[in-house]
N, C-alpha and C positions, 0 to 999 in steps of 0.2 A: 459468503455470508459470515456474519460475526455475531456471536451470542454475548450479550451483556449480562443477563441474569435469567432467572427462571421464566420471565415473561417478555423480556425485550430482546428482539433480534433485528439486526440490520441486514438487508439483502441488496446486493448489487445486481442490476439488470440492464436491459437495453430496450428502448421503445421503437427502434427502427431509425431514429435520428440522433438520440443522445444516450449516454450512460445515465442511468437513473438509480437513485437510492431510495429504498422503501424501509419502513420500520413498523414493527408490530409491538404493541405493549400488552398483548393478551395471549401470549404463547402461540401466536400464529393463527388465531381465529380469523383475523383480517389484517390487512396491511394498509398503511397510509403512505402515499408518495411524498417524499420530503423535498428533493431537489435534483437537479441534473449535475453531472460531473463530467464535463467534456462531451465530445460528439462520437466517441467510440464505445464499444462494448466494455463493460467492467470485467476485469480479470481477477481482481482480489479486493477485499475490503477488510479492514481491521480497526479495532477501537483501542484507544489509549489505555495503558495499565491504570491510569488515574482518571478515567472517564468521568466518574462522579464529580470530580473537582474541575477538570479542564474541558470536558465535552468535546474532545478531539477525536476525529475519525480520519483515516487515510484510505484512499482508493487508488489502485493502479489499473490502467486500462490495457487494451490489446495493441496499442500503437505508441508506446513509449512515454505516456503521460502519467504523472502522479498528481493527485488532487488532495487537498486537505480541508477539513472543516474544523473550526474551533467553536462552533455553536450547535453541536449535537446533530449536524447534518442538514440544518436549514439552508446552508449555502456552502459551495465548494469553490476553492481557488487553486490554481495550478502552483506547483512548487518547481522552481522559484516563481514568484508572482508576476514578474515582468517579461516572461518568455512568450514568444509567438510561434515556436515550433517545438516538437517533442524533444525533451532533453535526453531521453534514453531511447532504446529501440525494443521492439517486440512486446510480448505480453509481460506486464509488470506485476510482480508479487511484492507487496509492501508489508513492513513490520516496524513496530516501535522498538527502540532501545529499551532494555529493562529499567534504565535510569532516566527515562524520558522526562519525568517531572522536573529533574534538575538540569539535564543537559540538552533537552529539546532535539535529540538526535533520532533520525528515522533512517531506515534502510530500504533499498529497492533492488530487486534482482530481475534481470531480463531473461526471457525464455529463448531469445535469439542466440545462435551459436556465437560465442565470444562477446555476447552482450554484457556480461559481467554483473558484479555486485557493486552498489554505490551507496554512499552515505551523504546525508544532508542535515544541516543543523538549522532548524526553523528559527527565524529572527536574526541570525547572523550570517547565514550562508547565502551566496549568490549563485552557486553552481553545485551540481552533484559531483562528489569526489569519488573516483574509482578506488575501490579497496580490495581488488581481486588479483593483486600481483602474484599470488601463489597458485592460481588456478591452472590446471593443465590446459594446453592449447586446445582450441575448439570446444571448450566446455559449453554445456547447455544446462543452465540452472533451472531446476524445477520448482523448488520451494526453499524458503528460509525460515529459521526459527532462532529465537534468542533465549538463552537460559536466564534464570533469575539473577545470576551473577554476571551477566553481560557477555557470555560467550556466544558468538554468532555461528550458526550452523547452516550449511547449504547442501542441497542434493544436486549431483551432476548426472544428467540423464544421457550423456554421451556413452556409447558402447564402452564397457570397461570402466565407466565412471564410478562414482561412489559418493561419499559424504565429506 
């Protein structure tokens, strides 16, 4: 789930056939189904730091796919748009770069052992770029976060792992 403001929340779900995104505009009193995002369970959902201006949402699923919406969740497209098989592996956690408004960069981390951390630039990229060259062998990434200054943090759930 991703919280936009005091009243608006986006929730990722699964209806047995598709990943589904819901939204509430009344602090959770009821939810409206927006659209589907692939055919797998949604693992993570996040909203752009400039959502009020760009209406962009990212969704990562449990099977290596990342989807994005630039219309507030009314529809989702895979990243990159022209692929026919998952570009990554495992459960995907997604996050926007803190300077997304100017660089259109997003990140995805895989929960699979050695699945890694990847970067994609919307509008100019055609593939996800691996950016995890310094991760310990057999790393299992749990979550990612970006500081306001652009530092990317990741947790490693491998025994003896860390951040």
